C-alpha positions in Angstrom: -16.8 0.6 -9.5 -17.4 1.6 -5.9 -15.6 5.0 -5.4 -15.8 4.9 -1.6 -14.0 1.5 -1.5 -11.4 2.7 -4.0 -10.9 5.9 -2.0 -10.4 3.9 1.2 -7.8 1.7 -0.4 -5.8 4.6 -1.8 -6.1 6.5 1.5 -4.9 3.5 3.4 -1.9 3.2 1.0 -1.1 6.9 1.4 -1.4 6.7 5.1 0.9 3.7 5.3 3.5 5.6 3.2 3.2 9.0 4.9 2.3 8.1 8.4 0.1 11.2 8.8 -3.7 11.4 8.5 -4.0 14.9 7.1 -1.2 14.5 4.6 -2.6 11.1 3.5 -6.0 12.7 2.9 -4.4 15.5 0.9 -2.5 13.0 -1.2 -5.5 10.8 -1.7 -7.7 13.8 -2.8 -5.0 15.0 -5.2 -4.7 11.5 -6.7 -8.4 11.4 -7.3 -8.5 15.0 -8.7 -5.8 14.0 -11.2 -7.6 10.8 -12.0 -10.9 12.6 -12.7 -9.1 15.3 -14.7 -7.4 12.7 -16.9 -10.6 10.7 -17.6 -8.6 8.0 -19.3 -9.4 4.8 -17.3 -12.2 2.6 -18.5 -12.0 -0.3 -16.1 -11.5 -0.6 -12.4 -8.1 -2.2 -12.8 -6.9 0.7 -15.0 -8.3 3.2 -12.5 -6.5 1.4 -9.6 -3.2 1.3 -11.5 -3.5 5.0 -12.3 -4.5 6.0 -8.8 -1.7 3.9 -7.1 0.9 5.3 -9.5 -0.2 8.9 -8.8 -0.5 8.3 -5.1 2.9 6.6 -5.0 4.5 9.6 -6.7 2.7 12.1 -4.5 3.8 10.2 -1.4 7.4 10.1 -2.6 7.3 13.9 -3.2 5.8 14.5 0.2 8.3 12.2 1.9 11.2 14.1 0.4 9.7 17.4 1.7 9.5 16.3 5.4 10.6 13.7 7.9 7.8 11.2 8.9 6.5 10.9 12.4 6.3 7.4 14.1 3.4 5.4 12.8 0.6 5.1 15.4 -0.6 1.6 16.4 -4.3 2.5 15.5 -4.1 2.5 11.7 -7.4 3.7 10.1 -9.5 1.7 7.8 -11.0 -1.8 8.1 -9.6 -4.4 10.4 -6.1 -4.9 9.3 -5.1 -8.6 9.5 -1.9 -7.7 11.5 -3.3 -8.4 15.0 -0.5 -10.4 16.4 2.3 -8.3 17.9 5.0 -10.6 16.5 3.5 -10.4 13.0 3.2 -6.7 13.3 6.9 -6.4 14.2 8.0 -8.8 11.5 6.1 -6.8 8.8 7.7 -3.6 10.1 11.1 -5.2 9.8 10.6 -5.9 6.1 12.0 -3.4 3.5 9.6 -0.7 2.5 8.9 -2.2 -0.9 7.9 -5.5 0.6 5.7 -3.8 3.2 4.0 -2.0 0.4 3.5 -5.2 -1.5 2.0 -7.0 1.6 -0.3 -4.0 2.2 -1.5 -3.9 -1.4 -2.0 -7.6 -1.8 -3.3 -8.7 1.6 -4.7 -5.7 3.3 -6.2 -3.8 0.3 -6.7 -7.1 -1.6 -5.6 -5.7 -4.9 -5.4 -8.1 -7.9 -1.9 -9.0 -9.0 -2.5 -7.2 -12.3 -3.0 -3.9 -10.4 0.1 -4.4 -8.3 2.2 -5.3 -11.4 1.0 -2.2 -13.2 1.6 0.0 -10.2 5.1 -1.3 -9.6 6.0 -1.6 -13.3 6.9 -5.3 -13.1 5.4 -8.5 -14.5 2.7 -10.5 -12.8 5.3 -13.2 -12.3 7.6 -10.8 -10.5 4.8 -9.8 -8.2 4.2 -13.5 -7.3 7.9 -14.1 -6.8 8.3 -11.0 -4.6 5.2 -11.8 -2.6 6.5 -15.4 -2.0 9.9 -14.1 -1.0 8.3 -11.5 1.5 6.0 -14.2 3.0 9.0 -16.6 3.3 10.9 -13.8 5.2 7.9 -13.4 7.5 7.7 -17.1 8.1 11.4 -17.2 9.0 11.2 -14.2 11.3 8.1 -15.6 13.1 9.8 -19.1 13.4 12.7 -17.4 15.2 10.3 -15.9 17.7 8.7 -19.2 18.6 9.7 -20.6 22.0 
């Protein structure tokens, strides 16, 4: 288990949700502190499910406390495969849950089992929701073609 890689993935998730670097760092650190204090996860997938669940709750709590600022165009982390402006706009037009799903599956490259555990749904539901989100993106991008 590479802690730095896991930290980066959780930080990117928190940053996407909170749209603020400092608050995302705080939420990521708190998620890791809780994970280390719990000491219950034996595998990497268990750890990722636990960290995403804690990070998701921390982000929701923080979001309720304040109003988010607009998301900057220079997201931190590795090269995010949303280079095309039309694709970036199409992803932003998706509902928050579908954006989160796309981030976890295609940017953070999480296994379906981790996403299913985090969202509290079956693996089949993750596949179905992912397919539906991708179909919406295809339709939106098809409408933008000349």
